C-alpha positions as a Markdown table, in Angstrom:
| # | Residue | x | y | z |
|---|---|---|---|---|
| 1 | Unk | -6.1 | -24.7 | -6.6 |
| 2 | Unk | -4.0 | -22.2 | -8.4 |
| 3 | Unk | -1.1 | -23.7 | -10.3 |
| 4 | Unk | 2.5 | -22.4 | -10.2 |
| 5 | Unk | 2.1 | -21.3 | -13.8 |
| 6 | Unk | -0.9 | -19.2 | -12.9 |
| 7 | Unk | 1.0 | -17.7 | -10.0 |
| 8 | Unk | 3.9 | -16.9 | -12.3 |
| 9 | Unk | 1.5 | -15.2 | -14.7 |
| 10 | Unk | -0.1 | -13.1 | -11.8 |
| 11 | Unk | 3.4 | -12.2 | -10.7 |
| 12 | Unk | 4.3 | -11.1 | -14.2 |
| 13 | Unk | 1.1 | -8.9 | -14.4 |
| 14 | Unk | 2.0 | -7.4 | -11.0 |
| 15 | Unk | 5.6 | -6.9 | -12.1 |
| 16 | Unk | 6.9 | -9.0 | -9.3 |
| 17 | Unk | 10.1 | -11.1 | -9.5 |
| 18 | Unk | 9.7 | -14.4 | -7.8 |
| 19 | Unk | 12.6 | -16.5 | -6.6 |
| 20 | Unk | 12.8 | -20.0 | -7.9 |
| 21 | Unk | 10.4 | -22.3 | -6.1 |
| 22 | Unk | 8.2 | -19.4 | -4.7 |
| 23 | Unk | 5.4 | -20.2 | -7.2 |
| 24 | Unk | 4.4 | -23.4 | -5.4 |
| 25 | Unk | 4.4 | -21.7 | -2.0 |
| 26 | Unk | 2.4 | -18.7 | -3.3 |
| 27 | Unk | 0.0 | -21.1 | -5.1 |
| 28 | Unk | -0.9 | -22.7 | -1.8 |
| 29 | Unk | -1.2 | -19.4 | 0.1 |
| 30 | Unk | -3.2 | -17.6 | -2.6 |
| 31 | Unk | -5.5 | -20.6 | -3.0 |
| 32 | Unk | -6.2 | -20.5 | 0.8 |
| 33 | Unk | -6.9 | -16.8 | 0.6 |
| 34 | Unk | -9.3 | -17.2 | -2.3 |
| 35 | Unk | -11.1 | -20.1 | -0.5 |
| 36 | Unk | -11.5 | -18.0 | 2.6 |
| 37 | Unk | -12.8 | -15.0 | 0.5 |
| 38 | Unk | -15.4 | -17.5 | -0.9 |
| 39 | Unk | -16.5 | -18.4 | 2.6 |
| 40 | Unk | -16.8 | -14.7 | 3.6 |
| 41 | Unk | -18.9 | -14.0 | 0.5 |
| 42 | Unk | -21.4 | -16.7 | 1.6 |
| 43 | Unk | -22.3 | -14.8 | 4.8 |
| 44 | Unk | -25.9 | -13.6 | 4.7 |
| 45 | Unk | -25.8 | -9.9 | 5.0 |
| 46 | Unk | -29.4 | -9.2 | 3.9 |
| 47 | Unk | -30.7 | -8.7 | 7.4 |
| 48 | Unk | -28.0 | -6.2 | 8.4 |
| 49 | Unk | -29.3 | -2.8 | 9.4 |
| 50 | Unk | -27.4 | -0.3 | 7.2 |
| 51 | Unk | -25.8 | 2.3 | 9.3 |
| 52 | Unk | -25.6 | 0.3 | 12.5 |
| 53 | Unk | -21.9 | -0.2 | 13.4 |
| 54 | Unk | -20.7 | 1.8 | 10.5 |
| 55 | Unk | -18.4 | 4.7 | 11.0 |
| 56 | Unk | -17.8 | 7.3 | 8.4 |
| 57 | Unk | -14.7 | 9.4 | 8.4 |
| 58 | Unk | -16.7 | 12.5 | 7.7 |
| 59 | Unk | -18.7 | 11.9 | 10.8 |
| 60 | Unk | -15.7 | 12.2 | 13.1 |
| 61 | Unk | -14.8 | 15.4 | 14.7 |
| 62 | Unk | -11.0 | 15.8 | 14.5 |
| 63 | Unk | -9.4 | 18.3 | 16.8 |
| 64 | Unk | -7.3 | 20.7 | 14.8 |
| 65 | Unk | -4.3 | 22.7 | 16.0 |
| 66 | Unk | -4.0 | 26.3 | 15.1 |
| 67 | Unk | -2.3 | 26.9 | 11.8 |
| 68 | Unk | 0.6 | 29.1 | 13.0 |
| 69 | Unk | 3.6 | 29.6 | 10.8 |
| 70 | Unk | 6.9 | 28.5 | 12.4 |
| 71 | Unk | 10.5 | 28.4 | 11.2 |
| 72 | Unk | 11.5 | 25.4 | 9.2 |
| 73 | Unk | 14.8 | 24.0 | 8.0 |
| 74 | Unk | 17.0 | 26.1 | 5.9 |
| 75 | Unk | 17.5 | 24.8 | 2.3 |
| 76 | Unk | 21.2 | 24.3 | 2.7 |
| 77 | Unk | 20.7 | 22.3 | 5.9 |
| 78 | Unk | 17.9 | 20.2 | 4.2 |
| 79 | Unk | 20.1 | 19.2 | 1.2 |
| 80 | Unk | 23.4 | 18.9 | 3.1 |
| 81 | Unk | 22.9 | 15.2 | 3.8 |
| 82 | Unk | 21.2 | 14.3 | 0.6 |
| 83 | Unk | 22.8 | 11.4 | -1.2 |
| 84 | Unk | 22.2 | 12.9 | -4.7 |
| 85 | Unk | 22.2 | 16.6 | -5.0 |
| 86 | Unk | 21.6 | 18.7 | -8.1 |
| 87 | Unk | 24.8 | 20.1 | -9.7 |
| 88 | Unk | 24.1 | 23.5 | -8.1 |
| 89 | Unk | 23.5 | 21.9 | -4.7 |
| 90 | Unk | 20.1 | 23.5 | -4.3 |
| 91 | Unk | 18.0 | 20.4 | -4.6 |
| 92 | Unk | 18.2 | 16.7 | -4.0 |
| 93 | Unk | 17.1 | 14.0 | -6.5 |
| 94 | Unk | 15.2 | 10.8 | -5.9 |
| 95 | Unk | 14.8 | 7.7 | -8.1 |
| 96 | Unk | 12.0 | 7.6 | -10.6 |
| 97 | Unk | 8.9 | 5.8 | -9.4 |
| 98 | Unk | 7.4 | 5.1 | -12.8 |
């Protein structure tokens, strides 16, 4: 079983903030997930016929619509409701992701 200390370390690596007491709950849940993954890994797949039951995205025929230009939003309308516009009002800013 994972220990709360191991869960805290995993959370730190994933840059997750856990509330007090969550380590114990996540330790139980993650242990159950890892045990089930171990059960799944024990399934004998040597006799499976490769290709049967497999679907590849490139094998699918997707209907495509005609690529016809159409009018879009005017810039002023698009940024009018933006919570954080650039000083000139032409663009809107979003929070940094990284």
